DRENKERO-140373 format. One record per atom (N, C-alpha, C): residue number from 0; residue in three letters; x, y, z. Coordinates in Angstrom, 3 decimals, decimal comma. Last residue first. Layout:
{seq NUM	type ala	px X	py Y	pz Z}
...
//
This chain:
{seq 67	type glu	px -27,980	py 14,725	pz 4,217}
{seq 67	type glu	px -28,564	py 16,047	pz 4,461}
{seq 67	type glu	px -27,797	py 17,118	pz 3,748}
{seq 66	type tyr	px -27,015	py 12,157	pz 4,161}
{seq 66	type tyr	px -27,565	py 12,706	pz 2,924}
{seq 66	type tyr	px -28,239	py 14,053	pz 3,114}
{seq 65	type tyr	px -26,289	py 11,223	pz 6,602}
{seq 65	type tyr	px -25,231	py 11,390	pz 5,622}
{seq 65	type tyr	px -25,704	py 12,058	pz 4,342}
{seq 64	type glu	px -28,656	py 10,860	pz 7,933}
{seq 64	type glu	px -27,784	py 11,954	pz 8,368}
{seq 64	type glu	px -26,689	py 12,222	pz 7,342}
{seq 63	type ala	px -29,753	py 8,512	pz 6,944}
{seq 63	type ala	px -30,272	py 9,776	pz 6,408}
{seq 63	type ala	px -29,389	py 10,959	pz 6,801}
{seq 62	type pro	px -28,644	py 6,462	pz 8,509}
{seq 62	type pro	px -28,082	py 6,734	pz 7,183}
{seq 62	type pro	px -28,556	py 8,058	pz 6,580}
{seq 61	type asp	px -27,978	py 7,144	pz 11,849}
{seq 61	type asp	px -29,062	py 7,021	pz 10,884}
{seq 61	type asp	px -28,497	py 7,347	pz 9,502}
{seq 60	type pro	px -25,099	py 5,440	pz 13,238}
{seq 60	type pro	px -25,895	py 6,620	pz 12,874}
{seq 60	type pro	px -27,011	py 6,259	pz 11,900}
{seq 59	type gln	px -24,597	py 3,254	pz 15,866}
{seq 59	type gln	px -24,713	py 3,326	pz 14,410}
{seq 59	type gln	px -25,603	py 4,513	pz 14,045}
{seq 58	type asp	px -22,639	py 3,148	pz 18,381}
{seq 58	type asp	px -23,792	py 3,976	pz 18,022}
{seq 58	type asp	px -23,850	py 4,103	pz 16,507}
{seq 57	type leu	px -20,378	py 1,555	pz 18,343}
{seq 57	type leu	px -21,490	py 1,176	pz 19,207}
{seq 57	type leu	px -22,759	py 1,935	pz 18,872}
{seq 56	type arg	px -18,117	py 0,228	pz 16,013}
{seq 56	type arg	px -18,952	py 1,381	pz 16,369}
{seq 56	type arg	px -20,128	py 0,903	pz 17,205}
{seq 55	type ile	px -15,149	py -1,392	pz 16,701}
{seq 55	type ile	px -16,568	py -1,574	pz 16,392}
{seq 55	type ile	px -17,339	py -0,360	pz 16,889}
{seq 54	type val	px -11,967	py -2,303	pz 15,692}
{seq 54	type val	px -12,773	py -1,215	pz 16,242}
{seq 54	type val	px -14,211	py -1,367	pz 15,758}
{seq 53	type phe	px -9,639	py -3,999	pz 15,522}
{seq 53	type phe	px -11,004	py -4,521	pz 15,560}
{seq 53	type phe	px -11,952	py -3,509	pz 16,212}
{seq 52	type glu	px -7,227	py -2,220	pz 17,556}
{seq 52	type glu	px -7,622	py -2,985	pz 16,375}
{seq 52	type glu	px -9,021	py -3,524	pz 16,583}
{seq 51	type ala	px -4,896	py 0,291	pz 18,580}
{seq 51	type ala	px -6,187	py -0,372	pz 18,729}
{seq 51	type ala	px -6,474	py -1,139	pz 17,438}
{seq 50	type arg	px -1,619	py 0,618	pz 19,859}
{seq 50	type arg	px -2,517	py 0,522	pz 18,701}
{seq 50	type arg	px -3,795	py -0,215	pz 19,082}
{seq 49	type gly	px 0,132	py 0,457	pz 21,942}
{seq 49	type gly	px -0,371	py 1,781	pz 21,596}
{seq 49	type gly	px -1,314	py 1,797	pz 20,416}
{seq 48	type pro	px 2,124	py -2,176	pz 20,624}
{seq 48	type pro	px 1,638	py -1,413	pz 21,786}
{seq 48	type pro	px 1,205	py -0,010	pz 21,358}
{seq 47	type ser	px 1,522	py -4,524	pz 18,443}
{seq 47	type ser	px 1,912	py -3,110	pz 18,374}
{seq 47	type ser	px 1,348	py -2,352	pz 19,573}
{seq 46	type asp	px 0,676	py -7,124	pz 19,063}
{seq 46	type asp	px 1,899	py -6,929	pz 18,273}
{seq 46	type asp	px 2,422	py -5,495	pz 18,284}
{seq 45	type asp	px -1,720	py -6,916	pz 20,352}
{seq 45	type asp	px -0,630	py -7,597	pz 21,057}
{seq 45	type asp	px 0,707	py -7,327	pz 20,365}
{seq 44	type ser	px -3,890	py -4,172	pz 20,409}
{seq 44	type ser	px -3,002	py -5,006	pz 19,618}
{seq 44	type ser	px -1,912	py -5,617	pz 20,485}
{seq 43	type leu	px -6,965	py -4,213	pz 22,065}
{seq 43	type leu	px -5,604	py -3,695	pz 22,012}
{seq 43	type leu	px -4,713	py -4,679	pz 21,290}
{seq 42	type his	px -10,125	py -3,695	pz 20,574}
{seq 42	type his	px -9,169	py -4,642	pz 21,151}
{seq 42	type his	px -7,797	py -3,995	pz 21,059}
{seq 41	type phe	px -13,051	py -1,689	pz 21,215}
{seq 41	type phe	px -11,867	py -2,082	pz 20,472}
{seq 41	type phe	px -11,023	py -3,056	pz 21,271}
{seq 40	type arg	px -15,966	py 0,214	pz 20,615}
{seq 40	type arg	px -15,345	py -0,870	pz 21,386}
{seq 40	type arg	px -14,146	py -1,316	pz 20,569}
{seq 39	type val	px -17,071	py 3,636	pz 20,740}
{seq 39	type val	px -16,569	py 2,451	pz 20,055}
{seq 39	type val	px -16,077	py 1,429	pz 21,075}
{seq 38	type arg	px -19,045	py 6,537	pz 20,294}
{seq 38	type arg	px -18,592	py 5,464	pz 21,181}
{seq 38	type arg	px -18,191	py 4,243	pz 20,357}
{seq 37	type glu	px -18,008	py 9,631	pz 18,902}
{seq 37	type glu	px -18,764	py 8,388	pz 18,748}
{seq 37	type glu	px -18,176	py 7,297	pz 19,650}
{seq 36	type gly	px -16,388	py 11,846	pz 18,946}
{seq 36	type gly	px -17,319	py 11,640	pz 20,057}
{seq 36	type gly	px -18,124	py 10,353	pz 19,993}
{seq 35	type thr	px -16,195	py 12,109	pz 15,474}
{seq 35	type thr	px -15,690	py 12,592	pz 16,750}
{seq 35	type thr	px -16,762	py 12,436	pz 17,825}
{seq 34	type arg	px -17,003	py 9,113	pz 13,688}
{seq 34	type arg	px -17,199	py 10,538	pz 13,943}
{seq 34	type arg	px -16,658	py 10,890	pz 15,326}
{seq 33	type ile	px -15,338	py 6,939	pz 11,525}
{seq 33	type ile	px -15,791	py 7,170	pz 12,895}
{seq 33	type ile	px -15,934	py 8,677	pz 13,055}
{seq 32	type thr	px -15,697	py 4,762	pz 8,704}
{seq 32	type thr	px -15,370	py 6,046	pz 9,308}
{seq 32	type thr	px -15,920	py 6,088	pz 10,716}
{seq 31	type arg	px -15,932	py 2,989	pz 5,889}
{seq 31	type arg	px -15,368	py 2,868	pz 7,240}
{seq 31	type arg	px -14,953	py 4,234	pz 7,753}
{seq 30	type phe	px -18,672	py 2,087	pz 3,960}
{seq 30	type phe	px -17,700	py 3,141	pz 4,229}
{seq 30	type phe	px -17,237	py 3,084	pz 5,679}
{seq 29	type gly	px -19,414	py -1,431	pz 4,243}
{seq 29	type gly	px -19,471	py -0,150	pz 3,553}
{seq 29	type gly	px -18,356	py 0,799	pz 3,959}
{seq 28	type glu	px -19,617	py -2,789	pz 7,493}
{seq 28	type glu	px -19,853	py -2,937	pz 6,066}
{seq 28	type glu	px -19,873	py -1,546	pz 5,460}
{seq 27	type thr	px -16,926	py -2,875	pz 9,896}
{seq 27	type thr	px -18,255	py -2,490	pz 9,455}
{seq 27	type thr	px -18,397	py -2,822	pz 7,980}
{seq 26	type val	px -14,428	py -2,222	pz 11,931}
{seq 26	type val	px -15,185	py -3,398	pz 11,502}
{seq 26	type val	px -16,610	py -2,959	pz 11,188}
{seq 25	type ile	px -11,511	py -0,521	pz 11,387}
{seq 25	type ile	px -12,929	py -0,348	pz 11,677}
{seq 25	type ile	px -13,691	py -1,521	pz 11,082}
{seq 24	type gln	px -8,936	py -0,741	pz 10,476}
{seq 24	type gln	px -9,266	py -1,470	pz 11,707}
{seq 24	type gln	px -10,741	py -1,346	pz 12,092}
{seq 23	type arg	px -8,681	py 0,958	pz 8,356}
{seq 23	type arg	px -8,676	py -0,480	pz 8,070}
{seq 23	type arg	px -9,052	py -1,311	pz 9,284}
{seq 22	type tyr	px -8,461	py 3,528	pz 9,385}
{seq 22	type tyr	px -9,768	py 3,076	pz 8,913}
{seq 22	type tyr	px -9,816	py 1,572	pz 8,650}
{seq 21	type asp	px -6,238	py 3,082	pz 12,221}
{seq 21	type asp	px -6,634	py 3,682	pz 10,952}
{seq 21	type asp	px -7,931	py 3,023	pz 10,482}
{seq 20	type phe	px -5,478	py 4,115	pz 15,593}
{seq 20	type phe	px -5,853	py 3,108	pz 14,604}
{seq 20	type phe	px -6,173	py 3,826	pz 13,314}
{seq 19	type val	px -4,117	py 4,594	pz 18,906}
{seq 19	type val	px -4,346	py 5,009	pz 17,520}
{seq 19	type val	px -4,766	py 3,810	pz 16,671}
{seq 18	type tyr	px -5,056	py 5,460	pz 22,234}
{seq 18	type tyr	px -4,588	py 4,462	pz 21,276}
{seq 18	type tyr	px -4,935	py 4,936	pz 19,878}
{seq 17	type tyr	px -4,476	py 6,745	pz 25,490}
{seq 17	type tyr	px -4,910	py 6,963	pz 24,117}
{seq 17	type tyr	px -4,270	py 5,919	pz 23,211}
{seq 16	type arg	px -5,700	py 5,816	pz 28,753}
{seq 16	type arg	px -4,644	py 5,960	pz 27,751}
{seq 16	type arg	px -5,267	py 6,154	pz 26,376}
{seq 15	type glu	px -7,509	py 5,227	pz 30,769}
{seq 15	type glu	px -7,366	py 6,621	pz 30,357}
{seq 15	type glu	px -6,214	py 6,864	pz 29,382}
{seq 14	type asp	px -8,293	py 2,723	pz 31,467}
{seq 14	type asp	px -6,908	py 3,079	pz 31,796}
{seq 14	type asp	px -6,552	py 4,520	pz 31,403}
{seq 13	type glu	px -11,132	py 2,976	pz 30,854}
{seq 13	type glu	px -10,631	py 2,274	pz 32,040}
{seq 13	type glu	px -9,218	py 2,693	pz 32,418}
{seq 12	type val	px -11,557	py 4,286	pz 28,481}
{seq 12	type val	px -12,110	py 4,885	pz 29,694}
{seq 12	type val	px -11,595	py 4,209	pz 30,962}
{seq 11	type asp	px -9,205	py 4,928	pz 26,057}
{seq 11	type asp	px -9,786	py 3,849	pz 26,845}
{seq 11	type asp	px -10,279	py 4,453	pz 28,161}
{seq 10	type gln	px -9,636	py 6,982	pz 23,276}
{seq 10	type gln	px -9,192	py 6,895	pz 24,661}
{seq 10	type gln	px -9,936	py 5,761	pz 25,353}
{seq 9	type val	px -8,322	py 7,087	pz 19,975}
{seq 9	type val	px -9,397	py 6,713	pz 20,879}
{seq 9	type val	px -8,828	py 6,602	pz 22,284}
{seq 8	type val	px -7,731	py 8,524	pz 16,862}
{seq 8	type val	px -7,243	py 8,371	pz 18,226}
{seq 8	type val	px -8,450	py 8,078	pz 19,107}
{seq 7	type tyr	px -6,911	py 7,670	pz 13,486}
{seq 7	type tyr	px -7,888	py 8,019	pz 14,497}
{seq 7	type tyr	px -7,231	py 7,818	pz 15,856}
{seq 6	type ala	px -5,266	py 8,696	pz 10,513}
{seq 6	type ala	px -5,259	py 8,005	pz 11,799}
{seq 6	type ala	px -6,355	py 8,548	pz 12,699}
{seq 5	type gly	px -5,075	py 8,082	pz 7,002}
{seq 5	type gly	px -5,520	py 8,890	pz 8,133}
{seq 5	type gly	px -5,581	py 8,072	pz 9,404}
{seq 4	type val	px -2,201	py 7,186	pz 5,278}
{seq 4	type val	px -3,485	py 6,703	pz 5,773}
{seq 4	type val	px -3,853	py 7,563	pz 6,975}
{seq 3	type ala	px -0,407	py 8,050	pz 2,321}
{seq 3	type ala	px -0,674	py 8,219	pz 3,748}
{seq 3	type ala	px -2,068	py 7,720	pz 4,084}
{seq 2	type gly	px 1,081	py 5,721	pz -0,068}
{seq 2	type gly	px 0,344	py 6,906	pz 0,342}
{seq 2	type gly	px 0,090	py 6,921	pz 1,838}
{seq 1	type thr	px 0,539	py 2,213	pz -0,780}
{seq 1	type thr	px 1,316	py 3,452	pz -0,826}
{seq 1	type thr	px 0,446	py 4,613	pz -0,393}
{seq 0	type met	px 0,850	py -1,171	pz 0,000}
{seq 0	type met	px 0,000	py 0,000	pz 0,000}
{seq 0	type met	px 0,896	py 1,234	pz 0,000}
//
């Protein structure tokens, strides 16, 4: 893969640490994106400390919001 990939930052409410991930780690169908403030669940990477993986959106938005 070439080019830059946008990074997201998420804070774990239990340990209050910040972890990074990119859109490839978002588990969903279709367009992979997370909105600021959206609640997610994630797994911490065993191979890369400080990285989140398998990010799942907990609050699925109404699709109509994207077409306003």
